C-alpha positions in Angstrom: -0.1 0.1 -0.1 1.3 3.5 -0.9 1.3 6.5 1.4 2.2 6.9 4.9 0.1 6.6 8.1 1.2 8.8 11.1 -0.3 8.5 14.6 2.2 11.0 16.2 -0.9 13.3 17.2 -2.2 10.6 19.4 -4.6 7.6 18.9 -7.8 10.0 18.5 -6.1 11.8 15.4 -4.5 9.9 12.3 -2.6 11.5 9.5 -2.7 9.9 6.2 -0.3 10.8 3.2 -2.6 9.9 0.4 0.2 10.4 -2.4 0.4 7.4 -4.3 -2.7 5.7 -2.6 -5.2 4.3 -5.0 -8.9 5.2 -4.5 -9.6 1.6 -3.3 -6.6 1.5 -0.7 -7.4 5.0 0.6 -11.1 4.1 1.3 -10.2 0.8 2.8 -7.5 2.7 5.2 -10.3 5.2 6.0 -12.9 2.6 7.0 -10.3 0.7 9.0 -9.2 3.7 10.9 -12.8 4.9 11.5 -13.8 1.6 13.2 -11.0 1.7 15.7 -12.2 4.9 17.7 -10.2 7.5 15.9 -12.0 10.8 16.1 -10.3 12.7 13.4 -8.4 11.6 10.2 -6.3 14.2 8.3 -5.8 13.4 4.5 -2.7 15.0 3.0 -1.7 15.2 -0.7 -5.2 13.9 -1.9 -5.2 14.2 -5.7 -8.4 12.9 -7.3 -9.2 9.9 -5.1 -12.8 9.1 -5.5 -15.5 8.1 -2.9 -13.8 9.7 0.1 -16.0 8.9 3.1 -18.3 6.6 1.1 -20.1 4.1 3.4 -18.4 5.5 6.5 -21.1 5.4 9.3 -19.0 6.7 12.3 -19.2 10.2 13.5 -15.5 10.9 12.7 -14.2 14.2 11.2 -12.1 13.7 7.9 -10.1 16.7 7.0 -9.0 16.7 3.2 -6.1 18.8 2.0 -5.9 18.6 -1.7 -8.5 17.9 -4.2 -10.9 14.9 -3.7 -12.3 13.2 -6.8 -16.0 12.6 -7.7 -18.5 11.4 -5.3 -17.0 12.7 -2.1 -19.2 11.4 0.6 -21.4 9.3 -1.5 -23.9 7.3 0.6 -22.4 8.7 3.6 -24.0 8.3 7.1 -22.5 10.4 9.7 -18.9 11.7 9.3 -18.1 15.4 8.8 -15.7 16.1 5.8 -13.7 19.3 5.5 -12.0 20.0 2.3 -9.3 22.5 2.2 -9.7 23.2 -1.6 -12.1 22.4 -4.5 -14.2 19.4 -4.9 -15.2 17.6 -7.9 -18.4 16.2 -9.3 -21.1 14.5 -7.3 -20.0 15.5 -3.9 -22.8 14.4 -1.4 -24.3 11.9 -3.7 -27.1 10.1 -2.2 -25.7 11.0 1.3 -27.9 10.1 4.1 -26.4 11.9 7.2 -23.3 13.9 8.0 -21.6 17.1 6.8 -19.6 18.1 3.9 -18.0 21.7 4.2 -15.8 22.7 1.1 -13.5 25.7 1.2 -13.6 26.2 -2.6 -15.9 25.3 -5.4 -17.7 22.2 -6.3 -18.3 20.6 -9.4 -21.4 19.4 -11.1 -24.5 17.4 -9.7 -23.5 18.5 -5.9 -26.0 16.7 -3.7 -27.4 14.5 -6.3 -30.3 12.5 -4.7 -29.0 13.5 -1.4 -31.7 12.5 1.4 -30.2 13.8 4.5 -27.1 15.8 5.8 -25.7 19.3 5.0 -23.4 20.5 2.3 -21.7 23.8 2.4 -19.8 25.2 -0.5 -17.8 28.5 0.0 -17.5 29.4 -3.8 -19.5 28.3 -6.9 -20.9 25.0 -7.9 -21.3 23.5 -11.5 -24.3 22.3 -13.3 -27.4 20.5 -11.9 -26.5 21.1 -8.2 -29.2 19.7 -6.0 -30.8 17.6 -8.6 -33.2 15.2 -7.2 -32.7 16.1 -3.6 -35.4 14.4 -1.5 -36.7 14.2 2.0 -38.4 11.7 4.2 -40.1 12.2 7.7 -37.4 14.3 9.7 -34.5 13.8 7.1 -34.3 16.9 5.0 -31.0 17.6 3.1 -29.4 21.1 2.9 -27.1 22.5 0.2 -25.8 26.0 0.9 -23.8 27.7 -2.0 -21.8 30.9 -1.2 -21.2 31.8 -4.8 -23.4 31.1 -7.8 -24.3 28.0 -10.0 -24.5 26.9 -13.5 -27.8 25.7 -15.3 -30.4 23.4 -13.9 -30.1 24.3 -10.3 -32.4 22.3 -8.2 -33.7 20.2 -11.3 -36.4 17.6 -10.3 -35.8 18.7 -6.6 -38.2 16.6 -4.6 -37.3 17.9 -1.0 -34.9 19.5 1.3 -33.5 23.0 1.3 -31.2 24.6 -1.2 -29.6 28.3 -0.5 -27.9 30.2 -3.0 -26.0 33.2 -1.8 -24.3 34.9 -4.8 -21.6 36.4 -2.4 -19.2 37.0 -5.5 -21.8 38.9 -7.8 -21.4 42.6 -8.1 -24.0 45.1 -7.2 -27.2 44.3 -9.1 -25.7 41.6 -11.1 -28.1 38.7 -11.7 -27.4 34.9 -11.1 -26.6 33.3 -14.6 -28.1 30.0 -14.1 -31.1 29.0 -16.5 -33.8 26.4 -16.1 -33.6 26.7 -12.3 -36.1 24.4 -10.8 -37.0 22.5 -13.9 -39.1 19.7 -12.8 -39.2 20.6 -9.3 -42.0 19.2 -7.3 -40.6 19.4 -3.6 -38.3 21.4 -1.2 -37.6 24.9 -1.3 -34.8 27.1 -3.0 -33.9 30.5 -1.2 -32.1 32.7 -3.7 -30.2 35.9 -2.4 -30.4 38.4 -5.1 -32.4 38.1 -8.3 -33.3 36.3 -11.5 -35.1 36.9 -14.5 -38.5 34.9 -14.9 -37.3 33.3 -17.9 -34.3 31.6 -15.9 -36.9 29.6 -14.0 -38.6 26.2 -14.9 -42.2 26.7 -15.7 -42.8 24.4 -12.5 -41.4 26.9 -10.2 -43.4 29.7 -8.1 -41.9 32.9 -6.5 -42.9 34.3 -3.3 -41.4 36.7 -0.6 -40.0 35.3 2.6 -42.3 34.7 5.6 -41.2 34.5 9.1 -40.6 30.8 8.9 -38.4 31.2 6.0 -36.5 33.9 7.8 -35.7 31.6 10.8 -34.5 28.7 8.5 -32.1 31.2 6.7 -30.8 32.5 10.0 -29.9 29.0 11.1 -28.4 27.9 7.8 -26.7 31.1 6.9 -25.4 31.3 10.3 -23.8 27.9 9.9 -22.2 28.8 6.5 -20.9 32.1 8.0 -19.3 30.2 10.9 -17.6 27.7 8.6 -16.0 30.4 6.3 -15.6 33.5 8.4 -18.4 35.7 7.4 -20.9 37.9 9.2 -24.4 36.4 9.2 -26.1 39.7 9.5 -24.2 41.2 6.4 -25.3 38.3 4.4 -29.0 38.2 5.5 -29.1 42.2 5.1 -30.1 41.5 1.3 -33.2 40.7 -0.7 -34.1 37.0 -0.8 -36.6 35.5 -2.9 -38.4 31.8 -2.2 -38.8 29.5 -5.0 -41.2 26.6 -4.5 -42.8 23.9 -6.7 -46.2 24.8 -8.2 -47.2 21.2 -8.3 -46.4 17.9 -6.8 -46.6 16.0 -10.1 -45.5 18.5 -12.8 -45.1 15.6 -15.4 -48.1 13.5 -14.2 -50.0 13.7 -17.5 -46.9 12.3 -19.4 -47.4 9.0 -17.7 -51.3 8.9 -17.3 -53.1 6.6 -19.8 
């Protein structure tokens, strides 16, 4: 096995040099280390290894230094992953519980089919972020994006909460994403700033915030701000709109006989 494991920080913290370790070897090391009571793992020199945190079901903190590959935290149930850099496509894919904090950009399909947990991205995301997020009973996934997004944000969204902050937009600059909420039939999108009506899917309604919405944003923006060193009040002191699904079965007639 390539790489190097260092326990000099004590039994509760393990350092792993991921240089030269394959995806399979690195994840086997993660699962083995998480099962022996370790509280935190630091992964250094990460360079494209995929599925980091997949199927790990322990409340362990995984700190990533470098650029993880696709499907970071896929099917994850419990850990907290902190990425000091960018993440590639599919972070939080079908995650069930836990937290992913990305101090950079994320690629396409962030939170694909997520059914629980929280993902915070400091900068921008790619295409189809939040696609088919869903919720069940008390499980509601959350995706908070500090920058802006590419097209098809919240596509086929079935549940959960997506927050788009646009902190890198200048003045009255609009978000550029088109087809926002196409096929949306559940959940809610909170958007700081503005978009034109043609940018929204035909299934999406627009509303001003109510008190319950403001409480949700106070909580989620507060968490985002604490992760990345922002002031919650400065972010919230700006106009937000609420995007919601007009119909629970937008394509029902297509499949009815």
